[in-house]
Structure formats: structure tokens, C-alpha cells
C-alpha positions in Angstrom: 25.8 4.4 -35.7 24.9 3.0 -39.7 26.3 -0.2 -38.5 23.7 -0.5 -35.5 20.9 0.9 -37.8 21.5 -2.1 -40.3 21.5 -4.3 -37.9 18.5 -4.0 -36.0 16.2 -6.8 -35.1 12.5 -6.9 -36.9 9.7 -5.1 -35.0 7.9 -7.2 -32.5 4.0 -6.3 -31.6 3.3 -5.8 -28.4 1.6 -9.0 -26.4 -1.8 -9.1 -26.1 -3.0 -8.7 -22.5 -6.9 -9.1 -22.9 -6.7 -12.6 -20.8 -9.0 -14.4 -19.0 -6.7 -13.8 -16.0 -6.6 -15.6 -12.7 -9.9 -15.1 -10.4 -9.8 -16.1 -6.7 -12.8 -17.6 -4.9 -11.9 -15.8 -1.8 -9.8 -12.7 -2.5 -9.7 -11.9 0.9 -8.2 -15.3 2.0 -5.5 -15.7 -1.0 -4.2 -11.7 0.1 -4.1 -13.3 3.8 -2.4 -16.3 2.8 0.0 -14.3 0.5 0.9 -11.6 3.2 1.9 -14.1 6.2 4.0 -15.5 3.5 5.9 -12.2 3.1 6.1 -11.6 6.5 2.7 -9.5 7.1 -0.5 -10.0 9.2 -4.1 -9.4 7.7 -7.1 -8.3 9.7 -10.9 -8.2 8.8 -12.9 -6.5 11.2 -16.9 -5.4 10.9 -16.3 -2.0 12.1 -13.9 0.4 13.9 -14.6 -0.8 17.3 -14.0 -4.2 16.3 -10.9 -3.2 14.4 -9.6 -1.2 17.4 -10.1 -4.1 19.8 -8.1 -6.5 17.1 -5.1 -4.1 16.9 -5.0 -3.7 20.7 -4.0 -7.6 21.0 -1.3 -7.0 18.9 2.3 -6.8 20.9 3.7 -3.9 19.0 0.8 -1.7 20.1 1.3 -2.9 24.1 4.7 -1.5 23.5 4.0 1.7 21.5 5.1 5.4 22.8 4.4 7.4 19.5 1.7 6.7 17.3 0.1 8.8 14.2 -3.0 7.5 12.9 -4.5 9.0 9.8 -7.5 7.0 9.8 -10.5 8.4 11.4 -11.5 6.6 14.9 -8.4 4.2 14.1 -5.7 3.6 16.9 -4.9 6.6 19.4 -3.1 9.2 17.6 -0.7 10.9 20.3 1.5 12.9 17.6 0.6 16.0 16.4 2.2 16.1 13.0 1.1 20.0 12.5 3.9 21.0 15.0 6.6 18.9 12.5 7.9 21.0 10.1 10.3 18.2 8.4 10.3 14.6 7.7 12.6 14.0 9.9 10.8 14.6 12.8 8.7 11.4 12.4 11.9 9.0 12.7 10.5 8.3 16.0 6.8 7.3 15.4 6.2 3.5 16.7 3.2 3.0 15.0 1.7 4.4 11.6 -1.7 3.8 11.1 -2.3 5.3 7.3 -4.8 4.7 4.9 -4.5 2.3 1.9 -6.3 3.0 -1.8 -7.3 -0.9 -2.8 -5.3 -4.3 -2.3 -4.1 -6.8 -4.7 -4.7 -10.6 -3.9 -1.9 -12.3 -5.9 1.0 -10.8 -4.2 -0.7 -9.0 -1.0 0.3 -5.5 -2.1 -1.5 -2.4 -1.1 -1.1 0.6 -3.5 -0.6 3.7 -1.2 -0.4 7.4 -1.8 0.1 10.7 0.1 -2.7 12.4 -1.0 -3.9 12.3 2.8 -0.6 12.0 4.3 1.7 14.9 4.9 4.9 13.4 5.0 5.3 10.5 2.7 8.3 8.7 4.7 5.9 7.7 7.6 5.1 4.7 5.1 8.8 3.9 5.7 10.4 5.5 8.7 7.8 4.1 11.5 8.7 1.0 13.2 5.3 -0.5 12.5 2.8 -0.1 9.5 -0.9 -0.6 9.6 -2.7 0.2 6.4 -6.5 0.3 6.3 -9.0 0.0 3.7 -12.7 -0.6 3.0 -13.1 -4.5 2.2 -14.5 -4.0 -0.8 -11.5 -2.4 -2.2 -9.8 -5.3 -3.3 -9.1 -6.7 -6.8 -7.4 -10.3 -7.8 -4.3 -9.3 -10.0 -1.9 -6.6 -11.1 -3.7 -6.3 -14.5 -6.8 -5.3 -12.6 -4.8 -2.9 -10.2 -3.4 -1.3 -13.4 -6.7 -0.9 -15.2 -7.7 0.6 -11.8 -5.0 3.0 -11.6 -5.6 3.7 -15.5 -9.3 4.9 -14.9 -10.5 8.4 -15.2 -9.5 10.2 -11.6 -9.7 13.7 -10.4 -11.2 16.9 -12.4 -9.8 17.5 -16.1 -8.0 21.0 -15.9 -9.8 22.2 -19.6 -12.4 20.5 -21.5 -9.8 18.9 -23.6 -8.6 17.1 -21.0 -11.4 15.3 -20.8 -11.2 11.3 -20.9 -7.4 11.7 -20.5 -6.9 11.8 -16.6 -6.0 8.8 -14.4 -4.2 8.3 -11.3 -0.9 9.2 -12.8 -1.9 12.5 -14.4 -1.1 14.4 -11.2 2.1 14.8 -9.3 1.0 12.7 -6.4 3.6 9.9 -4.8 2.2 6.4 -5.1 3.8 3.1 -4.4 2.6 -0.7 -3.9 3.4 -2.2 -0.5 3.8 -6.3 0.1 5.0 -7.1 3.4 7.2 -5.3 5.9 10.5 -4.2 4.7 13.0 -7.1 4.5 16.1 -8.4 2.8 18.2 -11.5 2.4 21.3 -10.1 0.8 23.4 -11.2 3.3 24.7 -14.8 3.6 20.9 -15.5 2.1 19.3 -15.2 5.3 16.1 -13.5 5.4 15.9 -10.2 7.9 12.8 -8.4 8.9 12.8 -4.9 9.2 16.4 -4.4 7.4 15.6 -1.0 6.4 11.9 0.0 7.0 9.0 -1.1 9.2 9.4 -4.2 11.0 5.8 -5.7 10.6 3.0 -4.9 8.6 -0.7 -5.2 9.4 -3.3 -4.7 6.4 -6.8 -4.1 8.0 -9.9 -4.8 5.8 -13.1 -2.6 7.3 -16.3 -3.7 6.3 -17.6 -0.5 7.6 -15.9 2.3 5.7 -13.5 4.3 7.8 
């Protein structure tokens, strides 16, 4: 142990992250481009009616038997989650239409949480996943994404906590999702839907859902 202490490398300062990061002229176009590259599809709709019309044209909707929609007015929900007492009860969901918090243009990721989703496994067990969010909820890059997550959120439990709360202050599940499930481990052949949703559609709604 003494030898390790004597041979420690010199301390290095943390890198500065206050740079002029990339800004996209059209964040939605960049998001759609990258999402398509990773196997997903982006939709932008004027309102809920327009969104429903566009979703109805997708082949996965024509074949779906069990649909869970937790976004008011979007899709036709025919699964009563209140009757399901275990996450395993959602294993046969064909389509899950769930809220996204915000999107990141540079890597087509969407930040999701389980704040309004009773079973977080819905993001991963469904055959096809649809994420819906307002069109203005998009940032250009991951630096902006983490800045947003570190902004104040929630109500402080005590006066001394004021100014210290952020998206990580409460025990809430959160994840970045980019594209459908995929793997290229076997013979370097890309397989879509290997261990999760076989498709991902990200919907930007000009009128808030």
C-alpha cells in the first residue's frame, strides 16, 4: 500500500466544459436523421388528431392487439393497467405509447422516467414503443441535456434543501432511450429487436399532449 501511495500519478484538474458546443440549425431534422440511422422513426404532428392519423398508417398499429397508451388522446388504450398487479402482466403488450420528457438532437436519445408510468418495464417489454412529447422539448447535445437534468426540480423537503434539488434528488427511475433494441454481437450482424422493443417511434407534438 505504501508503494502505491508513493507512486501515485500527479493530480489533474477537471477539464473545462464551458465550450461553445454544436448547435443545429434544425434540431428536429437532426434528431430524425440520427434516429433513422439507429433504426427508429420520428414524427412531427400539428395536434393529437394529426398524430393519431399518422400513427394509424404504421404497420405495427394495424396488427396490434394490446395497446397501452399513457398519453391522453393518443392511440386507443385497451389494457387496464389497474387490473395488473405485477410487471410480468405487461409482457404481452404490443404497443406502449408513453410520455417522453425531452429529446437530444445529436444522438436521437429521449429522456424518460417512470413518474407517470406505473410499470417501468413497459419501456422495454412491449413489442413496439412510441414516445410522445411537446415539440419544444428538445436540446442539441448531451451537455445541454445534463444541464437540464441538473436544473432545480421538485419541492425542497426543508428550507435548507432549497437550491439543492434536481432531477436526481428523488428516487425516480430515468433513462436515455435511443432507437429500438438492437445488437451486433453475433457475427457482427445487426439485429433489431433483440432484447426489447422491435421498433421505436418518437413523436413531437406541436400542440401539447
